[in-house]
C-alpha positions in Angstrom: 6.5 -45.1 -24.1 7.9 -41.7 -22.9 5.0 -41.1 -20.8 4.8 -44.6 -19.5 8.2 -44.4 -18.4 6.9 -40.8 -16.8 4.4 -42.3 -14.8 6.3 -44.1 -13.1 8.4 -41.6 -11.6 4.6 -40.5 -10.3 4.5 -44.5 -8.4 6.7 -43.3 -5.1 4.3 -39.9 -5.0 1.1 -42.2 -5.0 2.7 -44.6 -2.7 3.3 -42.0 -0.2 0.0 -39.9 -0.6 -1.4 -43.2 -0.4 -0.2 -45.1 3.1 0.8 -41.3 4.8 -2.2 -39.0 3.9 -5.0 -40.9 2.1 -5.2 -44.3 4.4 -4.9 -42.5 8.0 -7.4 -40.3 6.9 -9.9 -42.5 6.5 -8.5 -44.5 10.0 -9.3 -40.9 11.9 -12.7 -41.0 9.4 -13.2 -44.5 10.7 -12.6 -43.8 14.3 -14.6 -40.1 14.5 -18.1 -42.2 13.5 -18.0 -44.6 16.1 -18.4 -45.9 19.4 -15.9 -47.7 21.7 -17.8 -50.4 20.1 -17.5 -50.1 16.4 -20.8 -48.9 16.2 -21.8 -45.7 14.0 -21.9 -42.4 15.5 -22.0 -38.9 15.6 -21.6 -38.2 19.3 -17.5 -37.4 18.5 -17.9 -35.0 16.3 -20.9 -33.4 17.7 -19.1 -33.0 21.3 -17.2 -30.1 19.8 -20.7 -28.5 21.3 -19.2 -29.6 24.8 -18.0 -26.7 27.0 -13.9 -27.4 27.1 -14.4 -28.2 24.0 -15.7 -25.2 21.8 -13.3 -23.0 24.7 -10.4 -25.0 23.5 -11.4 -24.3 19.7 -12.8 -20.1 20.5 -9.1 -19.6 22.2 -7.4 -21.5 19.6 -8.7 -18.7 16.8 -8.0 -16.8 18.9 -4.7 -17.1 19.6 -4.2 -17.8 15.6 -5.9 -14.6 14.1 -3.8 -12.8 17.0 -0.7 -14.0 15.8 -1.7 -13.8 11.8 -2.3 -9.8 12.5 1.3 -9.8 14.1 2.8 -12.4 11.2 1.3 -9.6 8.0 2.5 -6.5 10.2 5.8 -7.7 10.1 6.7 -9.5 6.5 5.1 -7.3 4.8 7.1 -3.6 5.5 9.8 -6.7 5.7 9.0 -7.7 1.8 8.5 -4.6 1.0 12.1 -3.6 1.9 14.0 -6.9 0.8 12.0 -6.1 -3.0 14.1 -3.0 -3.1 17.8 -4.0 -2.3 19.7 -5.2 -4.8 18.5 -9.0 -6.0 21.8 -10.9 -4.2 21.8 -8.8 -0.9 17.7 -9.8 -0.5 18.6 -13.5 -1.3 21.9 -13.7 1.0 18.8 -11.7 3.8 16.0 -14.0 3.0 18.8 -17.6 3.6 19.0 -15.2 7.0 16.2 -15.0 8.2 14.8 -19.2 6.8 17.7 -19.9 8.8 16.5 -20.4 11.7 13.7 -23.4 10.1 16.9 -25.7 9.6 16.6 -26.1 13.5 13.6 -28.6 14.4 10.5 -26.3 15.5 10.7 -28.3 18.8 14.7 -27.0 19.8 13.3 -23.9 19.0 10.1 -24.1 21.0 12.6 -24.9 23.7 15.1 -22.2 22.7 12.1 -20.1 23.8 11.5 -21.6 26.9 15.0 -21.2 28.3 14.8 -17.5 27.1 11.8 -17.0 29.1 11.4 -18.7 32.4 11.0 -16.7 35.2 14.4 -17.8 35.7 15.9 -17.6 32.4 17.9 -16.1 30.0 16.1 -11.9 29.4 15.2 -11.9 32.8 18.7 -12.4 33.8 19.3 -9.3 32.2 16.6 -7.3 32.8 17.6 -8.7 36.7 21.1 -7.4 35.8 20.3 -3.8 34.1 17.6 -3.4 37.5 14.8 -3.3 35.4 11.1 -5.1 36.1 11.2 -8.9 34.7 8.6 -10.1 32.7 6.4 -12.8 33.9 5.1 -14.3 30.8 6.2 -17.7 30.5 2.9 -20.2 30.6 0.4 -17.2 30.0 -1.4 -16.6 25.9 1.3 -14.1 25.4 4.5 -16.5 25.3 2.3 -18.8 22.6 1.6 -16.5 20.4 4.8 -14.9 20.6 6.7 -18.5 19.8 3.5 -19.0 17.3 4.5 -15.7 15.8 8.3 -16.7 15.6 8.0 -20.3 13.8 5.1 -19.1 11.9 6.3 -15.8 10.1 8.5 -17.3 7.3 5.7 -18.4 5.6 4.0 -15.1 5.7 6.7 -13.0 4.2 7.9 -15.6 1.1 4.4 -15.6 -0.5 4.0 -11.8 0.2 7.4 -11.0 -1.2 7.3 -13.1 -3.7 3.7 -10.7 -4.7 5.3 -8.1 -4.3 8.2 -9.3 -6.5 5.8 -9.8 -9.5 5.2 -5.8 -9.3 6.1 -4.0 -12.4 8.1 -1.6 -11.2 6.5 0.8 -14.5 3.5 0.3 -13.1 4.2 1.9 -9.4 6.9 4.3 -11.4 3.9 6.0 -14.1 1.4 6.5 -10.7 5.1 8.8 -9.3 5.0 10.3 -12.2 1.4 11.5 -12.5 2.0 12.7 -9.3 0.5 10.1 -7.1 2.2 10.0 -3.5 3.6 7.0 -1.5 0.4 6.1 1.0 -1.7 6.3 -2.2 0.7 4.4 -4.3 0.6 1.9 -1.4 -2.4 1.5 -0.6 -4.1 1.9 -4.1 -1.4 -0.4 -6.5 1.3 -2.2 -4.5 -1.3 -3.4 -1.4 -3.8 -4.3 -4.2 -1.4 -6.2 -6.8 0.0 -7.9 -3.4 -3.5 -9.2 -2.4 -3.0 -13.3 -3.6 0.7 -13.7 -1.3 -1.2 -12.0 1.9 -3.9 -14.2 0.9 -1.6 -17.2 0.9 0.5 -15.8 4.0 -2.9 -16.0 6.0 -3.6 -19.2 5.1 0.3 -20.6 5.7 0.3 -19.1 8.9 -3.9 -19.4 10.3 -3.7 -22.8 10.1 -0.5 -23.9 11.8 -1.6 -21.8 14.2 -4.5 -22.8 14.5 -3.6 -26.9 15.0 -0.7 -27.1 16.8 -0.1 -27.8 20.6 3.6 -28.1 20.6 4.0 -24.8 21.1 1.0 -24.2 23.9 2.4 -27.1 25.5 5.6 -26.1 26.3 5.2 -21.6 26.3 1.6 -22.8 28.1 3.2 -24.6 30.3 0.2 -26.4 30.3 -2.5 -24.0 31.6 -3.5 -23.1 27.9 -5.3 -26.0 26.0 -5.6 -25.4 22.5 -8.0 -27.6 20.2 -4.8 -29.2 19.0 -3.3 -30.1 22.4 -6.8 -31.3 23.5 -7.5 -33.6 20.4 -3.0 -35.2 21.1 -4.7 -35.0 25.0 -7.5 -37.9 23.5 -5.0 -39.5 21.2 -2.2 -40.1 23.6 -3.1 -39.6 27.0 -6.5 -41.0 27.1 -6.6 -43.3 24.7 -9.8 -42.2 23.4 -8.8 -42.7 20.1 -12.8 -41.8 18.5 -13.1 -39.1 20.7 -10.0 -37.7 19.6 -10.9 -38.7 15.7 -14.2 -36.8 15.9 -12.8 -33.6 16.7 -10.2 -33.9 14.3 -12.8 -34.4 11.7 -14.3 -31.2 12.8 -11.2 -29.9 13.0 -10.3 -30.6 9.5 -13.9 -29.8 8.0 -12.9 -26.2 9.7 -10.0 -25.7 8.0 -11.0 -26.5 4.8 -13.9 -24.2 4.8 -11.5 -21.5 6.5 -9.2 -21.9 2.3 -12.8 -22.4 0.6 -13.0 -18.6 1.9 -9.7 -17.7 1.1 -9.4 -19.0 -1.9 -12.7 -17.0 -3.2 -11.3 -13.7 -2.1 -7.9 -14.8 -3.5 -10.6 -15.4 -7.3 -12.0 -12.4 -6.5 -9.3 -10.2 -6.5 -7.7 -11.7 -9.5 -11.5 -11.4 -11.5 -11.5 -7.5 -9.9 
């Protein structure tokens, strides 16, 4: 009887998954493998081989890799610092760090547009200080900056959680045996935090790869990533078949990336 009552609580979640995940995926799948007349075709998926399509894909991968690397280089030292702090203080700092995430992503991106404009806040301050102005708006650098700002917390949290699970006695034992800090870092701390690093890379790379809001706003429409290309096919060209086909390819690409990430994660746990 108790199990039946518990199963009732899963009904809202199952309904949510059905109507907002499974059914939309089936709709995308249907449009992706059919043409405008409803005939079966794989041309929509293989349209990724067209120059403008794979150019957008490779640019998205390139910028997503840069964003992920920068996030990791910032997040890991920050997580190491937070790990050494008092739990109450580290919890407060994490709360402050995550506070901007409570704001809508679109508003945060628009705020960066105002800051980075040629006559924006940053350039106004630089002009007042008689310093050279920055002209990075509508460039790859602006898009990467927006990505790092939006997705950095997704790297910090899993890395911090992984570092927090490392027993201090292991580090103390290595230090007592004469190991220097860089040896402890590269031989003990980093290997034990690989699961958090892998999770962080996955959580940053995938949204950075598929984003279109950041590239549209900070790129000024000049930088077309694969996410923006799909958005254009759906919203502007009204070509749901092509948009769905490109979406299917992107979903498969993400699945492959996740599988590779899980493989390295499992390999590290076995080691």
